[in-house]
Backbone bond lengths (Angstrom), bond angles and torsions (degrees), N, CA, C in turn:
res aa  C-N    CA-C-N  psi(-1)  N-CA   C-N-CA  omega(-1)  CA-C   N-CA-C  phi
1 M - - - 1.525 - - 1.414 108.41 -
2 D 1.358 115.85 128.70 1.430 120.73 -177.07 1.653 105.83 -82.74
3 E 1.352 107.20 172.50 1.469 116.20 -175.57 1.495 112.59 -59.75
4 R 1.273 122.62 -40.23 1.467 124.47 -176.32 1.589 107.02 -65.42
5 E 1.364 114.92 -50.10 1.467 118.50 177.82 1.411 112.96 -58.92
6 L 1.356 119.02 -40.74 1.492 122.02 178.78 1.533 107.01 -59.76
7 V 1.246 121.65 -56.72 1.429 126.65 179.74 1.503 113.70 -53.18
8 E 1.284 120.63 -44.43 1.458 121.86 171.70 1.434 113.10 -62.46
9 G 1.367 118.05 -47.18 1.499 122.57 176.31 1.483 111.46 -54.32
10 L 1.308 118.33 -50.86 1.513 124.31 177.84 1.492 111.17 -52.84
11 R 1.361 113.52 -52.44 1.546 118.19 -178.05 1.561 105.32 -60.70
12 E 1.269 121.96 -31.78 1.459 120.12 -177.68 1.628 110.61 -90.32
13 R 1.383 113.68 2.43 1.430 121.08 -178.94 1.592 112.65 54.85
14 R 1.293 116.03 40.49 1.464 117.45 -177.68 1.683 105.24 -84.40
15 D 1.258 109.27 139.58 1.449 117.07 -177.45 1.477 116.19 -57.51
16 D 1.421 119.89 -37.80 1.385 121.10 179.19 1.479 114.29 -65.16
17 A 1.366 114.09 -44.49 1.547 120.75 173.01 1.501 113.37 -60.21
18 V 1.361 118.33 -39.38 1.468 119.54 177.33 1.616 106.58 -66.71
19 S 1.221 125.48 -40.00 1.340 128.39 179.09 1.485 112.42 -60.08
20 V 1.488 116.17 -51.64 1.371 119.87 175.41 1.598 115.35 -58.37
21 F 1.231 113.20 -46.33 1.484 126.09 172.90 1.541 110.64 -47.62
22 L 1.244 119.03 -57.20 1.452 127.97 -176.42 1.661 104.67 -60.66
23 E 1.280 116.19 -52.89 1.448 119.78 -177.11 1.540 112.07 -63.58
24 R 1.289 115.49 -47.21 1.456 123.34 179.70 1.585 117.19 -62.62
25 Y 1.221 111.80 -42.54 1.497 118.99 -168.06 1.603 113.65 -105.42
26 R 1.305 117.04 -7.95 1.515 122.96 -176.56 1.549 104.58 -54.97
27 P 1.462 121.14 -51.09 1.463 119.80 -174.29 1.470 109.94 -61.01
28 L 1.324 118.75 -39.73 1.507 122.11 177.87 1.445 113.77 -61.16
29 F 1.376 116.56 -41.76 1.464 118.09 176.89 1.519 112.79 -71.93
30 Q 1.333 117.86 -33.06 1.465 118.96 177.21 1.495 108.70 -68.23
31 H 1.258 121.00 -38.04 1.435 120.96 174.80 1.549 112.28 -59.23
32 C 1.218 113.38 -44.65 1.433 117.16 178.24 1.589 116.34 -62.69
33 I 1.360 111.96 -42.61 1.420 125.36 178.51 1.505 105.93 -61.96
34 A 1.292 122.29 -46.02 1.515 125.50 -176.36 1.530 110.36 -55.30
35 N 1.289 120.42 -21.11 1.507 118.67 -176.72 1.557 103.73 -85.96
36 F 1.177 122.92 -8.44 1.579 121.93 -175.34 1.511 111.60 -121.39
37 E 1.360 120.05 -23.94 1.440 114.85 -168.93 1.582 110.22 -148.35
38 S 1.341 113.32 133.03 1.504 116.16 -176.57 1.549 112.42 -104.19
39 D 1.373 114.86 -22.17 1.483 115.85 -176.60 1.620 107.35 -73.99
40 P 1.373 112.16 130.28 1.580 113.63 -174.75 1.575 115.05 -66.28
41 T 1.324 113.11 -29.70 1.484 119.94 -179.96 1.556 107.32 -69.54
42 T 1.334 114.63 -48.97 1.427 120.80 -177.65 1.551 108.81 -63.75
43 R 1.386 113.43 -38.38 1.440 116.06 178.22 1.550 115.44 -59.87
44 E 1.357 114.19 -40.59 1.459 117.76 179.31 1.603 108.85 -66.84
45 D 1.296 117.69 -44.80 1.472 120.23 171.41 1.448 116.29 -52.09
46 L 1.333 115.28 -45.37 1.427 124.08 177.08 1.544 113.80 -59.81
47 F 1.381 109.66 -42.65 1.545 117.35 178.96 1.539 104.23 -62.44
48 Q 1.161 123.86 -47.30 1.510 126.56 -174.29 1.633 106.92 -62.55
49 D 1.420 111.34 -39.82 1.435 111.22 -176.00 1.632 109.99 -72.33
50 L 1.323 113.01 -35.87 1.407 118.06 178.09 1.601 114.27 -59.54
51 V 1.391 109.69 -46.39 1.438 117.92 177.72 1.538 115.47 -54.71
52 W 1.329 110.89 -49.02 1.498 119.42 175.00 1.517 110.65 -61.19
53 H 1.290 115.17 -47.63 1.527 118.59 177.64 1.537 113.39 -54.61
54 V 1.357 115.94 -47.74 1.473 118.19 -175.34 1.594 102.80 -69.50
55 L 1.276 124.53 -43.87 1.370 122.00 -172.95 1.603 107.23 -63.52
56 E 1.326 117.73 -41.05 1.540 117.48 173.38 1.428 115.79 -57.43
57 R 1.335 112.04 -44.92 1.488 115.44 -177.58 1.562 110.93 -64.09
58 L 1.432 112.91 -40.13 1.417 113.16 176.99 1.487 113.10 -63.76
59 Q 1.286 116.21 -37.98 1.568 121.94 178.02 1.492 111.10 -59.75
60 N 1.298 115.79 -30.72 1.501 123.70 -179.25 1.544 113.18 -85.01
61 D 1.365 113.07 10.00 1.439 120.25 -176.89 1.535 118.53 55.58
62 S 1.367 113.70 41.16 1.433 118.05 -179.50 1.597 110.89 -87.92
63 F 1.397 112.93 -12.26 1.571 115.19 177.13 1.406 106.80 -87.47
64 D 1.319 116.71 136.27 1.548 125.87 174.48 1.429 107.15 -128.27
65 P 1.499 113.28 106.18 1.537 111.51 -175.82 1.555 111.72 -63.67
66 A 1.318 120.29 -18.99 1.510 120.18 178.72 1.487 110.93 -68.58
67 R 1.316 117.30 -18.18 1.548 117.37 -175.20 1.579 110.88 -101.23
68 G 1.353 115.84 2.49 1.455 113.37 177.67 1.566 109.60 151.69
69 S 1.360 115.35 177.42 1.505 120.34 -176.86 1.634 110.40 -77.75
70 F 1.242 115.50 150.84 1.457 121.96 175.32 1.544 112.46 -56.51
71 G 1.357 116.62 -42.71 1.561 118.69 173.98 1.486 113.22 -54.15
72 T 1.341 119.73 -47.52 1.452 124.90 -177.99 1.499 107.80 -65.70
73 W 1.283 120.26 -43.54 1.399 123.17 -179.65 1.536 111.27 -68.26
74 A 1.298 118.67 -38.35 1.524 118.74 -179.36 1.537 109.34 -71.21
75 Y 1.416 117.28 -40.80 1.443 116.03 174.93 1.556 116.36 -61.21
76 R 1.366 113.60 -38.54 1.425 117.79 174.78 1.531 115.58 -62.37
77 V 1.363 113.87 -42.37 1.405 118.79 176.40 1.592 112.90 -57.43
78 A 1.449 109.19 -52.09 1.448 118.29 178.16 1.543 112.79 -56.22
79 W 1.390 114.11 -44.90 1.522 117.94 177.83 1.555 110.94 -55.56
80 C 1.302 113.29 -55.58 1.525 115.96 177.56 1.430 119.02 -55.73
81 R 1.376 115.04 -33.46 1.492 119.86 178.22 1.516 109.22 -67.90
82 C 1.455 113.16 -46.45 1.559 118.28 177.15 1.513 110.34 -54.32
83 V 1.316 114.69 -41.76 1.569 118.23 -176.73 1.512 109.89 -68.15
84 D 1.408 116.20 -40.77 1.514 116.78 177.55 1.400 112.81 -63.16
85 L 1.432 117.03 -47.59 1.454 118.41 -177.78 1.600 111.66 -64.35
86 K 1.297 117.87 -30.36 1.560 119.21 177.19 1.393 110.00 -75.84
87 R 1.357 121.71 -31.98 1.488 118.48 175.36 1.541 106.82 -70.98
88 K 1.225 121.45 -39.83 1.530 119.86 177.23 1.556 110.15 -56.07
89 T 1.358 112.69 -54.32 1.471 118.30 177.46 1.533 111.98 -48.40
90 N 1.309 116.71 -51.76 1.514 122.91 -178.19 1.520 110.52 -65.39
91 A 1.209 123.41 -39.97 1.392 125.76 178.73 1.474 111.65 -63.51
92 A 1.449 114.71 -39.39 1.523 116.61 176.03 1.488 113.31 -59.03
93 R 1.337 115.10 -29.72 1.454 122.67 -169.46 1.597 111.79 -86.65
94 R 1.334 120.48 -17.43 1.369 129.57 -172.95 1.480 105.92 -65.35
95 V 1.349 118.73 134.74 1.441 124.58 171.90 1.467 112.31 -114.69
96 R 1.231 121.16 131.81 1.441 122.75 -179.99 1.517 108.71 -64.79
97 V 1.298 114.67 128.33 1.428 124.76 -178.75 1.496 109.43 -107.31
98 S 1.282 119.57 131.44 1.504 118.76 176.14 1.502 106.22 -135.94
99 L 1.261 110.57 166.96 1.644 120.19 -175.66 1.441 114.82 -72.76
100 P 1.322 120.17 153.96 1.450 123.26 169.61 1.527 108.50 -54.44
101 G 1.276 116.10 138.56 1.533 123.73 176.10 1.490 108.82 95.99
102 D 1.356 122.24 -4.59 1.469 120.42 172.40 1.494 109.44 -59.85
103 E 1.234 113.30 145.07 1.428 117.72 -178.89 1.538 116.78 -76.51
104 L 1.321 116.90 130.60 1.385 123.14 179.11 1.563 108.77 -123.74
105 P 1.327 115.11 140.56 1.493 116.73 -177.92 1.523 112.63 -65.31
106 E 1.275 115.58 149.27 1.458 122.51 177.64 1.480 115.44 -69.25
107 Q 1.402 110.70 -41.79 1.424 120.54 -178.61 1.530 112.16 -127.14
108 V 1.285 113.48 150.81 1.484 118.38 179.96 1.642 110.02 -83.40
109 D 1.300 113.40 134.64 1.453 119.38 179.58 1.496 108.26 -81.93
110 P 1.372 118.42 115.48 1.430 118.13 178.92 1.470 119.33 -60.39
111 S 1.210 118.37 -20.21 1.519 121.00 170.43 1.566 112.14 -91.68
112 G 1.299 116.06 2.82 1.427 120.65 -170.83 1.507 119.57 -83.13
113 P 1.301 119.42 -134.12 1.433 124.17 -170.88 1.529 112.09 -71.81
114 L 1.261 115.72 157.91 1.464 128.36 173.88 1.560 107.57 -64.75
115 P 1.296 111.58 154.78 1.567 119.95 171.29 1.444 113.23 -51.35
116 E 1.317 120.95 -31.21 1.562 120.53 178.93 1.549 111.97 -68.45
117 S 1.313 115.58 -40.50 1.360 119.08 175.88 1.493 118.30 -67.27
118 I 1.383 112.04 -30.07 1.446 118.47 174.16 1.515 108.05 -68.55
119 A 1.330 118.33 -40.23 1.455 121.09 -176.61 1.439 104.86 -67.86
120 D 1.378 119.84 -43.09 1.527 118.04 178.14 1.461 112.42 -58.88
121 R 1.295 120.68 -35.41 1.423 121.12 -179.99 1.426 109.72 -73.45
122 E 1.269 124.06 -33.95 1.491 126.59 179.03 1.636 102.96 -67.92
123 I 1.229 118.92 -44.04 1.428 117.55 179.05 1.573 112.05 -61.18
124 G 1.397 110.54 -43.21 1.468 114.76 173.59 1.412 120.75 -53.12
125 R 1.375 109.18 -43.40 1.509 118.27 178.37 1.486 110.96 -60.54
126 T 1.362 112.48 -44.02 1.593 119.25 -177.93 1.384 110.60 -64.70
127 V 1.464 118.33 -36.61 1.446 119.00 178.99 1.473 110.00 -71.28
128 R 1.338 118.87 -48.51 1.473 122.21 178.46 1.573 111.87 -50.63
129 H 1.326 114.83 -44.28 1.544 115.21 179.71 1.528 107.46 -66.06
130 A 1.241 121.00 -43.11 1.439 125.09 -176.55 1.534 107.67 -62.01
131 I 1.363 118.22 -48.14 1.496 120.72 179.20 1.524 110.43 -56.63
132 A 1.310 114.92 -35.39 1.522 121.89 -171.32 1.616 104.07 -70.91
133 Q 1.282 117.74 -25.15 1.483 121.21 -178.58 1.611 108.04 -77.25
134 L 1.270 118.72 -16.29 1.515 119.66 -167.74 1.571 106.29 -79.50
135 P 1.369 118.74 160.24 1.450 122.10 170.57 1.533 107.58 -61.22
136 P 1.372 117.68 150.64 1.486 122.40 -178.22 1.562 114.83 -51.98
137 E 1.403 116.46 -35.84 1.433 117.19 -174.82 1.586 110.22 -72.73
138 E 1.250 115.83 -37.88 1.459 120.09 176.77 1.537 113.15 -72.87
139 R 1.336 118.75 -35.56 1.453 125.03 172.14 1.548 107.98 -57.33
140 Q 1.381 111.98 -52.23 1.538 118.94 -176.57 1.490 110.14 -53.02
141 L 1.392 115.98 -51.35 1.444 120.67 177.37 1.466 117.50 -47.67
142 L 1.398 106.81 -58.04 1.565 116.47 179.99 1.557 109.37 -59.35
143 V 1.284 120.82 -42.34 1.462 118.13 -178.58 1.478 111.78 -65.59
144 L 1.430 116.21 -40.80 1.518 116.98 -179.96 1.579 110.94 -63.48
145 R 1.284 114.50 -39.89 1.472 117.04 -170.72 1.658 112.32 -84.61
146 F 1.289 115.16 -38.41 1.464 116.35 -173.94 1.478 116.88 -103.57
147 V 1.353 118.20 -27.57 1.412 125.17 -178.73 1.566 107.44 -91.38
148 E 1.380 118.88 -48.59 1.363 126.25 -176.37 1.500 114.51 -92.40
149 H 1.396 117.90 -8.43 1.420 133.29 177.36 1.432 107.82 48.07
150 R 1.309 116.46 50.78 1.530 122.23 172.71 1.476 109.14 -81.52
151 T 1.365 112.11 152.46 1.495 118.64 177.02 1.452 111.51 -76.26
152 L 1.384 125.68 163.26 1.318 128.27 176.25 1.512 108.20 -56.95
153 I 1.283 117.61 -49.46 1.403 123.01 -177.32 1.559 111.01 -54.87
154 D 1.297 117.02 -43.94 1.536 120.64 177.87 1.488 110.08 -61.27
155 I 1.335 115.50 -46.63 1.517 121.54 178.74 1.440 109.28 -55.34
156 A 1.406 116.28 -51.71 1.470 118.14 -177.89 1.395 114.04 -61.85
157 A 1.275 121.67 -39.69 1.436 121.61 177.33 1.547 114.16 -66.55
158 E 1.418 116.95 -41.56 1.473 119.50 177.63 1.580 106.89 -63.29
159 L 1.225 119.88 -40.48 1.448 120.76 -174.78 1.483 119.10 -90.35
160 S 1.408 107.80 2.57 1.550 118.43 -177.84 1.549 116.10 51.16
161 I 1.319 110.98 43.04 1.548 117.78 175.80 1.458 108.36 -126.55
162 T 1.337 122.78 173.11 1.419 124.86 176.70 1.526 112.02 -81.14
163 V 1.262 114.19 163.62 1.446 115.97 -175.31 1.566 107.22 -69.37
164 E 1.327 119.74 -36.33 1.474 121.16 172.91 1.469 113.97 -56.84
165 Q 1.327 114.40 -43.76 1.583 118.65 174.91 1.555 107.97 -63.00
166 T 1.268 120.79 -37.67 1.461 125.59 178.96 1.484 108.14 -59.82
167 K 1.263 116.41 -55.31 1.487 126.11 -179.04 1.535 110.69 -52.85
168 Y 1.397 115.05 -42.91 1.526 118.85 -171.95 1.493 105.00 -77.94
169 R 1.303 120.46 -38.83 1.482 126.20 -177.86 1.574 107.39 -63.00
170 L 1.327 111.39 -50.77 1.469 118.78 -177.59 1.470 113.37 -61.52
171 K 1.370 113.47 -39.06 1.469 113.79 174.52 1.597 113.54 -66.89
172 R 1.294 117.02 -35.90 1.387 121.34 175.70 1.587 111.65 -65.28
173 A 1.282 112.94 -43.60 1.518 119.51 176.82 1.506 111.42 -57.55
174 A 1.346 113.28 -40.11 1.537 118.71 -174.95 1.457 107.45 -71.89
175 S 1.374 117.37 -41.00 1.455 122.04 177.48 1.599 109.04 -62.10
176 A 1.245 119.61 -39.30 1.486 125.00 179.92 1.523 108.42 -63.04
177 L 1.367 117.00 -41.22 1.381 126.87 -173.85 1.620 106.32 -71.13
178 R 1.347 114.64 -39.74 1.404 117.95 179.09 1.530 111.85 -71.45
179 K 1.212 119.14 -37.51 1.530 119.93 171.86 1.590 111.80 -62.89
180 E 1.260 115.49 -40.97 1.387 117.74 178.57 1.460 113.55 -63.96
181 L 1.372 116.87 -42.39 1.425 120.94 -179.79 1.584 111.29 -68.01
182 L 1.387 114.81 -38.04 1.460 116.33 176.51 1.477 112.84 -69.63
183 S 1.414 121.16 -25.93 1.346 122.99 177.28 1.663 111.42 -66.43
184 R 1.258 113.53 -21.86 1.410 120.36 -178.09 1.547 117.65 -83.37
185 L 1.438 111.96 -20.15 1.504 122.72 -176.16 1.502 104.26 -70.22
186 P 1.305 116.99 147.00 1.478 117.50 159.76 1.448 113.02 -67.53
187 R 1.339 115.94 151.59 1.417 116.46 177.90 1.531 120.15 -55.90
188 S 1.340 113.67 -27.11 1.490 116.51 179.89 1.549 111.40 -70.62
189 E 1.345 116.32 -27.14 1.462 119.26 175.31 1.449 110.40 -77.56
190 L 1.231 125.98 -31.17 1.442 130.27 178.70 1.431 110.43 -58.28
191 A 1.350 119.49 -43.71 1.413 127.87 179.22 1.467 116.50 -57.69
192 E 1.411 114.56 -33.68 1.434 118.11 -179.26 1.417 111.72 -74.34
């Protein structure tokens, strides 16, 4: 089945076209997925998500044969989908970090935030206390990067050091923060 017939068959949702599509493009999608996910179960779920996403995009006439091959288009659609899903996952993991001395309420409002936001605040408080224990240079690097969201180039310019030195020092500061945070956990939590 040539590319034109395949695309027509997929748009018509013919079983033979879907079978050829899955057989022909599975390795391409698996290659794409390997860049984003290592867990085999999650990889299979992601594969199914990508197949549906590509078919939906094709159904919405987003593929134009005049602009390139179907395989290239399908890979690009799959890659962009993986990037979007990874961003969503990473955004869900982000915890708001604030500086030591930020105001925290004395009591929890019963009509207030959900337990997740309470947990986020508890994590934030733990991180703030750990950052406060670090040497000023390391604390400054972490605040510039993760609280003020400054770029490595901006940080390097402000501190009058190279970008490579900034990366090295930031990595060292992050390691020091990690050690400080781990030292605060009870031994039972470290085993998990």
